[in-house]
C-alpha positions in Angstrom: 88.7 45.0 117.0 91.6 45.4 119.4 93.7 42.6 120.6 94.1 41.7 124.3 97.6 43.2 124.2 96.3 46.5 122.9 93.6 46.6 125.5 96.0 45.8 128.3 98.4 48.5 127.1 95.6 51.1 127.1 94.7 50.1 130.7 98.4 50.3 131.7 98.8 53.8 130.1 95.8 55.0 132.2 97.3 53.8 135.5 101.0 54.4 134.8 101.8 57.1 132.2 104.8 56.5 129.9 107.9 58.0 131.4 110.5 59.7 129.2 114.1 60.3 130.2 116.3 63.2 129.3 119.5 62.5 127.4 121.4 63.0 130.6 119.3 60.5 132.4 119.7 58.0 129.6 123.5 58.4 129.9 123.3 57.8 133.6 121.2 54.7 133.2 123.6 53.4 130.6 126.6 54.0 132.9 124.8 52.3 135.8 123.9 49.3 133.5 127.5 49.0 132.5 128.8 49.2 136.0 126.4 46.7 137.4 126.8 44.2 134.5 130.5 44.3 135.3 129.9 43.8 139.0 127.6 40.8 138.3 130.2 39.3 135.9 133.1 39.8 138.3 131.2 38.3 141.3 129.9 35.4 139.3 133.3 34.6 137.8 135.0 34.8 141.2 132.6 32.6 143.1 132.2 30.1 140.2 136.0 29.7 140.3 135.8 28.9 144.1 133.0 26.5 143.4 135.1 24.6 140.8 138.0 24.5 143.3 135.8 23.1 146.0 134.3 20.5 143.7 137.9 19.5 142.6 138.6 18.9 146.3 135.4 16.9 146.6 134.1 19.4 149.2 130.4 19.4 148.4 129.5 21.2 151.5 131.7 24.2 150.6 130.5 24.1 147.0 126.9 24.2 148.2 127.6 27.1 150.5 129.3 28.9 147.7 126.3 28.3 145.4 124.1 29.8 148.0 126.4 32.8 148.5 126.5 33.3 144.7 122.7 33.5 144.6 122.6 35.9 147.5 125.3 38.1 146.1 123.8 38.3 142.6 120.4 39.1 144.1 121.9 41.9 146.2 123.7 43.4 143.2 120.5 43.2 141.1 118.5 44.9 143.8 121.1 47.7 144.1 121.1 48.0 140.3 117.3 48.4 140.1 117.3 50.9 143.0 119.8 53.1 141.3 117.9 53.1 138.1 114.6 53.7 139.9 116.2 56.7 141.6 117.0 58.2 138.1 113.6 57.4 136.8 112.0 59.3 139.7 114.3 62.2 139.1 
């Protein structure tokens, strides 16, 4: 008897076949991952530093604005990251 996981994986394989990447594509994905992980870390570090400074000045409005900006910026970077990887996946 098959588990629910195995049945789900079989259904998924029928609708979306497994994709394989060439070694060149794997290298491109690895490079993109490295680049965007760096971008995320850089932006997060920068804005968190500004948030700490705003909190030290007791400027909660600015700190809240910076928190919102951080969320937007990280979302934008992640979307760009996924789009670049998807482009490679599609060839």
